[in-house]
C-alpha positions in Angstrom: -0.3 -0.1 -0.2 2.8 2.4 0.7 4.7 1.8 -2.3 1.2 2.8 -4.0 1.0 6.4 -2.6 4.7 7.1 -2.1 5.4 8.6 -5.5 2.2 10.3 -5.4 2.8 11.9 -1.8 6.3 12.8 -3.0 5.1 14.7 -6.2 2.1 15.8 -4.3 -0.5 14.2 -6.6 -3.9 12.5 -6.2 -3.6 13.3 -2.3 -7.4 12.6 -2.0 -6.4 8.9 -2.9 -3.3 8.9 -0.4 -5.4 10.4 2.3 -8.1 7.4 1.6 -5.3 5.1 1.3 -3.9 6.6 4.7 -7.4 6.3 6.7 -7.7 2.7 5.9 -4.6 2.0 7.0 -5.1 3.7 10.2 -7.3 1.1 11.7 -5.0 -1.7 10.7 -2.2 -0.2 12.2 -4.2 0.2 15.4 -5.2 -3.5 15.2 -1.8 -4.4 14.6 -0.4 -2.6 17.7 -3.0 -3.5 20.0 -2.6 -7.5 19.1 1.2 -6.6 20.0 1.0 -4.7 23.3 -2.4 -6.6 24.4 -1.5 -10.5 23.9 1.9 -11.1 21.9 4.6 -8.9 23.6 3.9 -10.2 26.9 3.9 -13.6 25.9 7.6 -13.1 24.8 9.1 -10.6 27.3 10.5 -13.3 29.5 12.0 -15.2 26.2 13.3 -12.0 24.9 15.4 -11.4 27.9 16.4 -14.9 28.4 18.3 -15.3 25.2 19.8 -11.7 25.1 17.5 -10.0 22.5 16.4 -7.1 24.7 13.3 -6.4 25.4 9.8 -5.7 23.9 9.9 -2.1 26.0 11.4 -0.8 22.6 9.0 -1.9 20.4 6.5 0.0 21.9 8.3 2.6 21.6 8.5 2.3 18.0 4.7 2.0 18.3 4.3 5.7 19.8 6.3 6.8 16.5 4.7 5.0 14.3 1.5 6.7 15.9 3.0 10.1 16.5 4.1 9.9 12.3 1.0 8.6 11.2 -1.2 11.5 12.9 1.9 13.9 11.4 1.2 12.6 8.0 -2.9 13.2 8.7 -2.5 16.7 9.9 -0.2 17.4 6.7 -3.0 15.6 4.3 -6.0 17.6 5.9 -4.1 21.2 6.3 -2.8 20.5 2.5 0.7 21.3 3.2 3.4 19.1 1.5 3.3 15.3 2.6 6.3 13.9 1.2 8.6 14.2 4.0 6.0 13.0 6.6 5.0 10.2 4.5 8.4 9.0 4.2 8.5 9.6 7.9 6.0 7.0 8.4 7.1 4.6 5.8 10.4 4.4 7.9 9.2 3.8 11.0 6.8 1.4 10.0 10.0 -0.6 7.8 12.3 -0.1 10.9 9.7 -1.9 13.3 8.7 -4.7 11.1 12.4 -5.3 10.5 13.1 -5.5 14.3 9.9 -7.7 14.9 11.1 -9.9 12.0 14.7 -10.6 13.4 14.2 -10.1 16.7 11.0 -11.7 17.4 9.2 -13.5 15.3 12.3 -15.7 14.0 12.6 -16.6 18.2 9.3 -17.0 19.0 8.5 -20.5 17.6 11.2 -22.1 19.6 10.1 -20.7 22.8 6.5 -20.7 22.8 4.8 -23.6 24.1 1.7 -24.7 21.6 -0.7 -23.6 24.3 0.9 -20.2 24.6 0.3 -19.7 21.0 -3.2 -20.7 21.1 -3.8 -18.3 23.6 -2.0 -15.7 21.8 -4.1 -16.2 18.8 -7.5 -16.2 21.0 -6.5 -12.9 22.4 -5.9 -11.6 18.7 -9.3 -12.7 17.6 -10.9 -11.1 20.4 -9.2 -7.9 19.8 -10.4 -8.0 16.0 -13.7 -8.7 17.1 
């Protein structure tokens, strides 16, 4: 989705489409963040520390940065201000976060979560999507 809107945001073209796309992305990001913070991170925190991967604490900060950059982009879109920089900042925040998840958490999780813990996480995910 971001790749579709990136050139438009850079050129300041068809910003109503960019605006609609980012508004459609907003609830998906919110669900992603709630699932991680309410279900996944608490389940993986212990093994993260034990394996020397650090803490999920940093990921909460990344979520805060994503929310801030999303709000900045929406504000720029609403005010008809140039949006290229705000779009790039949101994109970078998302890429950094997703790379950290893939490399630090998701790669380790299958080796450390029991089938029962995994089921509980998935049940919480489903409840949050409700």
